[in-house]
C-alpha positions, -999 to +999 in steps of 0.1 A: -568-554+514-559-518+508-542-507+476-512-497+496-508-533+508-511-547+473-483-527+457-448-519+467-429-487+459-393-486+448-370-457+446-365-444+411-330-433+400-313-463+415-303-498+403-329-525+407-322-562+405-351-584+395-352-622+398-374-643+376-395-673+386-375-699+406-398-729+408-381-746+437-346-746+421-328-738+453-293-745+440-297-722+410-311-695+434-281-698+457-257-696+428-275-665+414-275-649+449-237-653+449-234-634+416-258-607+427-240-604+461-207-597+444-222-569+422-247-554+447-239-518+455-250-492+481-284-479+470-294-510+450-328-526+454-340-562+448-373-575+437-383-611+433-410-617+407-429-647+422-432-685+417-406-693+443-419-728+447-439-753+426-426-779+401-392-783+418-387-805+448-368-781+471-395-756+480-384-753+517-348-748+508-357-722+482-377-702+508-349-706+533-324-693+507-346-662+501-347-655+538-310-660+543-301-637+515-324-610+528-307-613+562-273-609+546-283-579+525-300-561+554-267-565+574-251-541+549-248-504+558-276-483+542-299-512+534-336-508+544-362-536+546-383-518+519-353-522+495-362-559+491-396-568+476-414-601+470-442-604+445-469-630+447-467-655+419-492-680+406-477-707+428-480-685+459-516-676+450-524-713+446-507-721+479-529-696+497-560-710+480-550-745+490-554-736+527-591-726+519-598-757+498-623-771+524-647-743+514-646-752+477-678-768+462-657-796+447-625-798+468-611-829+451-615-813+417-598-781+428-569-800+445-564-820+413-562-788+393-537-773+417-516-805+414-517-803+376-504-767+379-473-779+398-481-775+434-476-812+443-438-809+451-445-780+474-471-800+493-446-828+496-418-805+507-439-794+537-448-829+547-481-834+529-492-862+506-513-854+476-531-888+474-541-884+511-554-850+504-574-862+474-588-890+494-598-867+522-614-843+498-635-871+483-645-883+518-658-853+536-653-816+545-641-826+580-615-850+565-600-825+541-600-799+568-579-822+590-555-829+561-553-792+554-547-783+591-518-807+593-502-792+562-507-756+575-492-766+608-461-780+591-457-749+570-460-727+601-433-747+619-407-733+596-394-700+609-400-671+586-419-690+559-454-678+570-441-643+575-427-642+539-459-655+525-478-627+543-455-600+529-461-608+492-474-579+471-492-580+437-468-556+419-441-531+425-432-499+407-406-471+409-417-437+422-404-420+390-427-440+367-398-458+350-405-494+359-435-516+367-427-552+380-453-579+377-454-617+379-468-630+347-485-602+329-511-574+327-543-567+308-534-534+290-571-525+288-575-524+326-559-500+351-533-512+376-558-512+405-581-535+386-557-562+373-566-587+399-559-623+386-543-608+354-511-606+374-510-644+377-530-658+348-528-630+322-500-624+298-514-624+263-517-586+263-483-582+278-465-593+246-485-569+224-476-537+244-467-510+218-468-480+241-461-473+278-487-488+301-502-464+327-472-441+320-446-466+330-417-467+305-413-504+309-431-534+324-410-563+336-423-598+343-407-629+358-428-657+344-441-664+309-468-691+308-461-697+271-424-703+278-411-680+251-378-674+268-360-642+277-374-612+256-367-575+256-388-549+237-390-511+239-418-514+265-414-548+281-389-573+295-395-610+302-369-624+324-382-660+324-357-683+307-374-715+318-361-722+353-381-752+366-385-764+330-349-771+322-337-736+317-315-712+338-326-688+365-322-652+353-318-619+371-318-585+354-302-553+366-321-522+357-306-488+358-322-454+362-349-447+336-356-484+331-326-494+310-316-531+313-279-528+321-273-565+321-284-600+331-270-628+353-280-664+351-274-696+370 
């Protein structure tokens, strides 16, 4: 993949709404969308920070809500498709890896790990059964391939879901250098182009940022693997308030220059 396809550019000098990890909480997302819709103004942009599914049981409904709200926003005068950005979260990364599981040296072990990370409800939401997958993975490559093919076909049968999965980017940033949006974290010792898995599995270095990273005034993330709750510092903002783990879903509204103007939650 080219660097251009890995990152999305946002217009600086405008308001940007950022939505934290959702984890299949479709009802909370719909409620949050209503609040954003009422406050969304001409020139605003919207970025989702990953982990749309996983943990919660309503993966399909969550993706459908994402698609419907996108349609509604794009019907507004002045809105452009590039004004709405979706980051790849750890759950989406694992979902992609799941469709390649037949190539893993130990497919059963890999699938078990994915389930432990919360992907089971998403498999079920698209018609798959984890126990059948584990049994197939233990049986043979051809058996797990058949199981995987059935799951993939079910996923593709839902209009727009595959297209959304293929449109995910690793990070997004404003063209004025004010804001960098990531899923779970960054490694401050590595350049943006070399973050790789740090976007999904990193985070330890994120909390220790004491100066702008790569010139960005602030780095915003949507998921904290340590579940430390909403946090704002001079150089970072963590929007994750525990949605999927009993907490609310949060959206932040960032003004020109990276200022957090306010938050909504549902």
